[in-house]
PyMOL commands that place a pseudoatom at each C-alpha (Angstrom):
pseudoatom trace, name=CA, resn=UNK, resi=1, chain=A, elem=C, hetatm=0, pos=[4.686, -3.836, 14.048]
pseudoatom trace, name=CA, resn=UNK, resi=2, chain=A, elem=C, hetatm=0, pos=[4.292, -1.494, 11.125]
pseudoatom trace, name=CA, resn=UNK, resi=3, chain=A, elem=C, hetatm=0, pos=[1.520, 1.055, 11.226]
pseudoatom trace, name=CA, resn=UNK, resi=4, chain=A, elem=C, hetatm=0, pos=[1.973, 2.054, 7.583]
pseudoatom trace, name=CA, resn=UNK, resi=5, chain=A, elem=C, hetatm=0, pos=[-1.119, 1.814, 5.447]
pseudoatom trace, name=CA, resn=UNK, resi=6, chain=A, elem=C, hetatm=0, pos=[-3.548, 1.862, 8.378]
pseudoatom trace, name=CA, resn=UNK, resi=7, chain=A, elem=C, hetatm=0, pos=[-4.569, 5.521, 8.113]
pseudoatom trace, name=CA, resn=UNK, resi=8, chain=A, elem=C, hetatm=0, pos=[-2.763, 6.724, 11.233]
pseudoatom trace, name=CA, resn=UNK, resi=9, chain=A, elem=C, hetatm=0, pos=[-0.729, 9.387, 9.413]
pseudoatom trace, name=CA, resn=UNK, resi=10, chain=A, elem=C, hetatm=0, pos=[-3.824, 10.688, 7.633]
pseudoatom trace, name=CA, resn=UNK, resi=11, chain=A, elem=C, hetatm=0, pos=[-5.741, 10.829, 10.926]
pseudoatom trace, name=CA, resn=UNK, resi=12, chain=A, elem=C, hetatm=0, pos=[-2.876, 12.680, 12.641]
pseudoatom trace, name=CA, resn=UNK, resi=13, chain=A, elem=C, hetatm=0, pos=[-2.677, 15.168, 9.771]
pseudoatom trace, name=CA, resn=UNK, resi=14, chain=A, elem=C, hetatm=0, pos=[-6.446, 15.744, 9.865]
pseudoatom trace, name=CA, resn=UNK, resi=15, chain=A, elem=C, hetatm=0, pos=[-6.274, 16.357, 13.620]
pseudoatom trace, name=CA, resn=UNK, resi=16, chain=A, elem=C, hetatm=0, pos=[-3.409, 18.830, 13.168]
pseudoatom trace, name=CA, resn=UNK, resi=17, chain=A, elem=C, hetatm=0, pos=[-5.282, 20.594, 10.346]
pseudoatom trace, name=CA, resn=UNK, resi=18, chain=A, elem=C, hetatm=0, pos=[-8.396, 20.936, 12.508]
pseudoatom trace, name=CA, resn=UNK, resi=19, chain=A, elem=C, hetatm=0, pos=[-6.293, 22.394, 15.338]
pseudoatom trace, name=CA, resn=UNK, resi=20, chain=A, elem=C, hetatm=0, pos=[-4.707, 24.888, 12.931]
pseudoatom trace, name=CA, resn=UNK, resi=21, chain=A, elem=C, hetatm=0, pos=[-8.155, 25.921, 11.679]
pseudoatom trace, name=CA, resn=UNK, resi=22, chain=A, elem=C, hetatm=0, pos=[-9.361, 26.408, 15.252]
pseudoatom trace, name=CA, resn=UNK, resi=23, chain=A, elem=C, hetatm=0, pos=[-6.304, 28.559, 16.057]
pseudoatom trace, name=CA, resn=UNK, resi=24, chain=A, elem=C, hetatm=0, pos=[-6.824, 30.520, 12.830]
pseudoatom trace, name=CA, resn=UNK, resi=25, chain=A, elem=C, hetatm=0, pos=[-10.062, 31.904, 14.238]
pseudoatom trace, name=CA, resn=UNK, resi=26, chain=A, elem=C, hetatm=0, pos=[-7.966, 33.655, 16.890]
pseudoatom trace, name=CA, resn=UNK, resi=27, chain=A, elem=C, hetatm=0, pos=[-4.604, 34.463, 15.313]
pseudoatom trace, name=CA, resn=UNK, resi=28, chain=A, elem=C, hetatm=0, pos=[-5.187, 34.904, 11.583]
pseudoatom trace, name=CA, resn=UNK, resi=29, chain=A, elem=C, hetatm=0, pos=[-3.485, 31.878, 10.032]
pseudoatom trace, name=CA, resn=UNK, resi=30, chain=A, elem=C, hetatm=0, pos=[-3.896, 31.796, 6.232]
pseudoatom trace, name=CA, resn=UNK, resi=31, chain=A, elem=C, hetatm=0, pos=[-2.178, 28.542, 5.232]
pseudoatom trace, name=CA, resn=UNK, resi=32, chain=A, elem=C, hetatm=0, pos=[-0.601, 25.358, 6.516]
pseudoatom trace, name=CA, resn=UNK, resi=33, chain=A, elem=C, hetatm=0, pos=[2.968, 24.529, 5.475]
pseudoatom trace, name=CA, resn=UNK, resi=34, chain=A, elem=C, hetatm=0, pos=[4.684, 21.178, 5.836]
pseudoatom trace, name=CA, resn=UNK, resi=35, chain=A, elem=C, hetatm=0, pos=[8.349, 20.517, 5.150]
pseudoatom trace, name=CA, resn=UNK, resi=36, chain=A, elem=C, hetatm=0, pos=[8.820, 16.958, 3.933]
pseudoatom trace, name=CA, resn=UNK, resi=37, chain=A, elem=C, hetatm=0, pos=[11.966, 15.272, 5.224]
pseudoatom trace, name=CA, resn=UNK, resi=38, chain=A, elem=C, hetatm=0, pos=[12.003, 12.672, 2.443]
pseudoatom trace, name=CA, resn=UNK, resi=39, chain=A, elem=C, hetatm=0, pos=[10.513, 11.982, -0.975]
pseudoatom trace, name=CA, resn=UNK, resi=40, chain=A, elem=C, hetatm=0, pos=[8.249, 9.411, 0.690]
pseudoatom trace, name=CA, resn=UNK, resi=41, chain=A, elem=C, hetatm=0, pos=[6.941, 12.069, 3.090]
pseudoatom trace, name=CA, resn=UNK, resi=42, chain=A, elem=C, hetatm=0, pos=[6.469, 14.481, 0.184]
pseudoatom trace, name=CA, resn=UNK, resi=43, chain=A, elem=C, hetatm=0, pos=[4.395, 11.877, -1.673]
pseudoatom trace, name=CA, resn=UNK, resi=44, chain=A, elem=C, hetatm=0, pos=[2.277, 11.397, 1.471]
pseudoatom trace, name=CA, resn=UNK, resi=45, chain=A, elem=C, hetatm=0, pos=[1.515, 15.130, 1.721]
pseudoatom trace, name=CA, resn=UNK, resi=46, chain=A, elem=C, hetatm=0, pos=[0.732, 15.286, -1.996]
pseudoatom trace, name=CA, resn=UNK, resi=47, chain=A, elem=C, hetatm=0, pos=[-1.761, 12.418, -1.577]
pseudoatom trace, name=CA, resn=UNK, resi=48, chain=A, elem=C, hetatm=0, pos=[-3.409, 14.452, 1.198]
pseudoatom trace, name=CA, resn=UNK, resi=49, chain=A, elem=C, hetatm=0, pos=[-3.940, 17.288, -1.255]
pseudoatom trace, name=CA, resn=UNK, resi=50, chain=A, elem=C, hetatm=0, pos=[-1.175, 19.722, -0.333]
pseudoatom trace, name=CA, resn=UNK, resi=51, chain=A, elem=C, hetatm=0, pos=[0.489, 21.614, -3.166]
pseudoatom trace, name=CA, resn=UNK, resi=52, chain=A, elem=C, hetatm=0, pos=[4.252, 21.953, -3.659]
pseudoatom trace, name=CA, resn=UNK, resi=53, chain=A, elem=C, hetatm=0, pos=[5.702, 25.384, -2.947]
pseudoatom trace, name=CA, resn=UNK, resi=54, chain=A, elem=C, hetatm=0, pos=[7.120, 27.197, -5.971]
pseudoatom trace, name=CA, resn=UNK, resi=55, chain=A, elem=C, hetatm=0, pos=[10.109, 28.179, -3.796]
pseudoatom trace, name=CA, resn=UNK, resi=56, chain=A, elem=C, hetatm=0, pos=[11.074, 24.801, -2.301]
pseudoatom trace, name=CA, resn=UNK, resi=57, chain=A, elem=C, hetatm=0, pos=[9.992, 21.431, -3.728]
pseudoatom trace, name=CA, resn=UNK, resi=58, chain=A, elem=C, hetatm=0, pos=[10.126, 19.810, -0.271]
pseudoatom trace, name=CA, resn=UNK, resi=59, chain=A, elem=C, hetatm=0, pos=[7.737, 22.376, 1.227]
pseudoatom trace, name=CA, resn=UNK, resi=60, chain=A, elem=C, hetatm=0, pos=[4.070, 21.656, 0.681]
pseudoatom trace, name=CA, resn=UNK, resi=61, chain=A, elem=C, hetatm=0, pos=[1.176, 23.946, 1.445]
pseudoatom trace, name=CA, resn=UNK, resi=62, chain=A, elem=C, hetatm=0, pos=[-2.587, 24.302, 1.613]
pseudoatom trace, name=CA, resn=UNK, resi=63, chain=A, elem=C, hetatm=0, pos=[-4.702, 27.360, 2.222]
pseudoatom trace, name=CA, resn=UNK, resi=64, chain=A, elem=C, hetatm=0, pos=[-7.114, 27.181, 5.127]
pseudoatom trace, name=CA, resn=UNK, resi=65, chain=A, elem=C, hetatm=0, pos=[-9.985, 27.467, 2.650]
pseudoatom trace, name=CA, resn=UNK, resi=66, chain=A, elem=C, hetatm=0, pos=[-8.721, 24.322, 0.907]
pseudoatom trace, name=CA, resn=UNK, resi=67, chain=A, elem=C, hetatm=0, pos=[-8.296, 22.536, 4.248]
pseudoatom trace, name=CA, resn=UNK, resi=68, chain=A, elem=C, hetatm=0, pos=[-11.828, 23.445, 5.321]
pseudoatom trace, name=CA, resn=UNK, resi=69, chain=A, elem=C, hetatm=0, pos=[-13.218, 22.077, 2.059]
pseudoatom trace, name=CA, resn=UNK, resi=70, chain=A, elem=C, hetatm=0, pos=[-11.143, 18.908, 2.287]
pseudoatom trace, name=CA, resn=UNK, resi=71, chain=A, elem=C, hetatm=0, pos=[-12.132, 18.204, 5.894]
pseudoatom trace, name=CA, resn=UNK, resi=72, chain=A, elem=C, hetatm=0, pos=[-15.876, 18.755, 5.505]
pseudoatom trace, name=CA, resn=UNK, resi=73, chain=A, elem=C, hetatm=0, pos=[-17.756, 15.574, 6.323]
pseudoatom trace, name=CA, resn=UNK, resi=74, chain=A, elem=C, hetatm=0, pos=[-18.939, 13.755, 3.230]
pseudoatom trace, name=CA, resn=UNK, resi=75, chain=A, elem=C, hetatm=0, pos=[-22.765, 13.613, 3.354]
pseudoatom trace, name=CA, resn=UNK, resi=76, chain=A, elem=C, hetatm=0, pos=[-22.572, 10.033, 2.094]
pseudoatom trace, name=CA, resn=UNK, resi=77, chain=A, elem=C, hetatm=0, pos=[-20.355, 8.971, 4.995]
pseudoatom trace, name=CA, resn=UNK, resi=78, chain=A, elem=C, hetatm=0, pos=[-21.577, 8.297, 8.501]
pseudoatom trace, name=CA, resn=UNK, resi=79, chain=A, elem=C, hetatm=0, pos=[-19.541, 7.847, 11.627]
pseudoatom trace, name=CA, resn=UNK, resi=80, chain=A, elem=C, hetatm=0, pos=[-15.771, 7.907, 11.893]
pseudoatom trace, name=CA, resn=UNK, resi=81, chain=A, elem=C, hetatm=0, pos=[-13.433, 6.730, 9.180]
for i in range(1, 81): cmd.bond("trace and resi %d" % i, "trace and resi %d" % (i + 1))
show_as sticks, trace
zoom trace
């Protein structure tokens, strides 16, 4: 079975981002970095809204402020996605 295209990766990333934001309240995290292991993974992170690092094209990043904005519930949406 292939789980691609079913939203599992997006859901896992959103869960990880929420955990990072929760930890940031305690330990002062400013950004989330992800190192893509392939071009396909890089494209996935770009679709999620991460920005490429100017130092390494396979490292993608998002500030916590950007993550908070991206993960706010859409007022037009109800329930889980």
